[in-house]
C-alpha positions in Angstrom: -18.7 -10.1 -22.5 -17.4 -13.5 -22.3 -15.2 -14.3 -19.3 -12.9 -17.1 -20.1 -9.3 -15.4 -19.3 -8.1 -16.7 -16.0 -4.9 -15.2 -14.3 -2.9 -17.1 -11.6 -1.0 -15.7 -8.8 1.4 -17.3 -6.2 0.8 -15.2 -2.8 1.5 -15.7 1.0 -1.5 -17.5 2.6 -1.8 -14.7 4.8 -1.4 -12.1 3.0 -4.4 -13.7 0.8 -6.4 -14.0 3.9 -5.9 -10.4 5.0 -7.4 -8.7 1.9 -9.6 -11.1 1.0 -11.3 -10.1 4.0 -11.0 -6.4 3.3 -12.7 -7.6 -0.5 -15.3 -9.1 2.2 -16.0 -6.0 4.0 -16.3 -3.8 0.6 -18.6 -6.3 -0.4 -16.6 -7.4 -3.6 -15.1 -10.6 -5.0 -11.6 -11.0 -5.5 -12.6 -11.7 -9.2 -14.4 -8.3 -9.0 -11.2 -6.6 -7.2 -8.9 -7.9 -9.8 -11.4 -6.7 -12.6 -11.6 -3.3 -11.0 -7.7 -3.3 -10.9 -7.2 -4.0 -14.5 -9.4 -1.9 -15.4 -7.8 0.9 -13.9 -4.5 -0.2 -15.3 -6.4 0.3 -19.0 -8.0 3.4 -17.7 -4.8 4.7 -16.9 -2.4 3.2 -19.0 -0.4 2.2 -15.9 -0.8 1.1 -12.5 -3.4 3.1 -10.5 -0.8 4.2 -8.3 2.7 6.1 -7.9 5.7 3.2 -7.8 8.8 4.6 -7.2 12.4 3.9 -5.4 13.2 6.1 -2.5 16.1 8.3 -3.1 19.2 8.3 -1.2 17.9 10.1 1.7 14.9 8.5 1.9 16.9 5.3 2.2 19.2 6.7 4.8 16.1 7.5 6.5 14.4 4.1 6.5 17.8 2.8 8.1 18.3 5.3 10.7 14.5 4.8 11.3 15.2 0.8 11.6 18.2 1.1 14.0 16.1 3.6 16.4 18.5 6.3 15.3 17.2 10.1 15.3 14.1 9.4 16.7 11.5 12.5 18.3 9.4 11.0 20.7 6.2 13.5 20.9 3.6 13.2 24.1 0.8 14.4 21.9 -0.5 16.2 18.7 0.6 19.3 20.6 3.6 18.0 21.3 4.4 17.1 17.7 3.3 20.5 16.4 5.4 22.5 18.7 8.5 20.0 17.9 7.8 20.7 14.6 7.4 24.4 15.1 4.0 24.8 13.8 
């Protein structure tokens, strides 16, 4: 297939650098990664991941956590399971 179309996007430079490093570790060029993303969108007829807005409870939890409210500290995994009742 003739590859002549161009995609342009503006990104924060630090995000671009971090993600391109991940692509390199995976053995992918940026073009290959974008092509994979496009092919997945085409196959799924939508984004290849869930994209949803948080509900009111989740938004409140984010706000509380960011403010340091209602946090429970655990010593280790066993302590966490005990506090969760599992």
